[in-house]
C-alpha positions as CSV (number, residue, x, y, z in Angstrom):
1,M,57.7,11.6,23.6
2,D,58.1,15.3,22.7
3,F,60.5,18.1,24.6
4,D,57.8,18.7,27.7
5,D,57.1,15.1,28.7
6,Y,60.1,14.2,28.6
7,L,61.1,17.5,31.0
8,A,57.6,16.5,33.5
9,T,59.7,13.1,33.9
10,V,62.1,15.5,35.3
11,P,62.3,15.4,39.2
12,E,61.2,19.3,40.4
13,H,64.3,19.8,42.4
14,R,66.0,19.3,39.3
15,K,64.0,21.1,36.4
16,E,65.5,24.4,36.6
17,R,68.7,23.5,35.7
18,F,67.5,20.9,33.3
19,R,65.8,23.6,31.6
20,K,69.2,26.4,31.7
21,L,70.6,23.9,29.7
22,L,68.3,23.1,26.9
23,G,67.9,27.0,27.3
24,L,71.9,27.6,27.3
25,I,72.0,25.2,23.8
26,T,69.3,27.7,21.9
27,S,70.2,30.8,22.4
28,L,73.7,29.5,21.6
29,Y,72.2,28.1,18.5
30,P,68.7,28.3,17.7
31,N,68.9,27.1,14.2
32,A,69.8,23.1,15.8
33,K,67.2,21.1,15.1
34,T,65.4,19.4,17.9
35,S,64.5,15.6,18.3
36,M,64.5,13.5,21.0
37,K,67.0,10.7,18.4
38,H,68.6,9.3,21.1
39,G,65.7,8.7,24.1
40,M,66.3,12.4,25.0
41,P,66.3,15.7,24.5
42,T,68.5,16.5,20.8
43,F,69.9,19.8,19.1
44,T,71.8,18.7,15.9
45,N,73.9,21.1,13.7
46,I,74.7,20.8,10.5
47,D,78.4,19.7,12.0
48,G,77.6,18.0,15.3
49,W,75.3,17.1,18.1
50,V,74.6,17.1,21.5
51,A,71.9,15.8,23.8
52,V,70.4,16.2,27.7
53,A,69.4,13.4,29.9
54,N,67.3,12.5,33.2
55,Q,69.9,10.9,34.9
56,K,68.8,9.2,39.2
57,S,70.9,12.1,41.0
58,Y,72.4,13.9,38.3
59,I,71.7,15.4,34.8
60,S,73.9,14.8,31.7
61,L,75.3,17.2,28.9
62,Y,76.3,14.3,26.3
63,T,78.6,15.1,23.0
64,C,80.2,12.6,19.6
65,S,83.4,12.8,20.7
66,A,85.9,12.8,24.4
67,E,88.1,16.0,22.6
68,H,84.7,18.2,23.3
69,L,85.2,17.5,26.9
70,A,89.2,18.4,27.4
71,E,89.1,21.8,28.2
72,F,86.2,21.8,30.4
73,K,87.3,18.2,32.6
74,Q,91.0,20.6,33.5
75,R,89.5,23.6,34.8
76,Y,86.4,21.2,36.3
77,P,88.2,18.2,38.0
78,A,85.8,18.2,40.0
79,V,82.7,18.0,37.9
80,R,82.9,13.9,36.2
81,T,82.8,12.9,32.7
82,G,83.2,10.5,31.2
83,K,84.1,9.6,27.6
84,G,81.9,12.1,25.7
85,C,79.5,13.4,28.6
86,V,78.9,15.6,31.9
87,N,77.9,14.2,34.8
88,I,76.3,17.4,36.1
89,R,75.3,16.0,40.2
90,D,72.2,16.9,41.9
91,R,75.6,18.5,44.8
92,D,78.0,20.0,42.5
93,D,78.1,23.9,41.6
94,F,75.7,24.5,38.0
95,P,79.1,25.6,36.5
96,L,76.3,26.6,33.5
97,R,78.4,29.3,31.2
98,E,81.4,27.3,31.5
99,L,79.2,24.5,29.9
100,A,79.1,26.6,26.2
101,S,82.0,25.7,25.1
102,V,82.0,22.1,25.6
103,I,78.9,22.5,23.6
104,S,80.3,24.6,21.0
105,N,82.9,21.2,20.3
106,A,80.5,19.7,19.7
107,M,77.8,21.6,17.8
108,E,80.8,22.7,15.6
109,A,83.2,19.1,15.6
110,N,81.6,18.0,12.2
111,I,81.1,14.6,13.5
112,S,78.5,12.9,13.2
113,D,76.4,10.0,13.6
């Protein structure tokens, strides 16, 4: 499965948000290596990675550590987060610009798997 095949599985009502998030990542890190390494669109930089997944009722932005989310969690406590991910539910506001710091924190983390 490639990015286009994966995007085809995203429900229509969520595709615009999904595309915007992918676009944000590629605009911040145009030279990032792209893959489906984690079974979802994954972007790898020399120092770190992020991945984006379509879930049942939200989009997940995965990072390699909870510390990448700390500042975001303080600013947006209503947005659900996990150990190393942000889960943007369909009913949530879409804080796209604010996700840039989460992405940068993860992509410049000096952590790889």
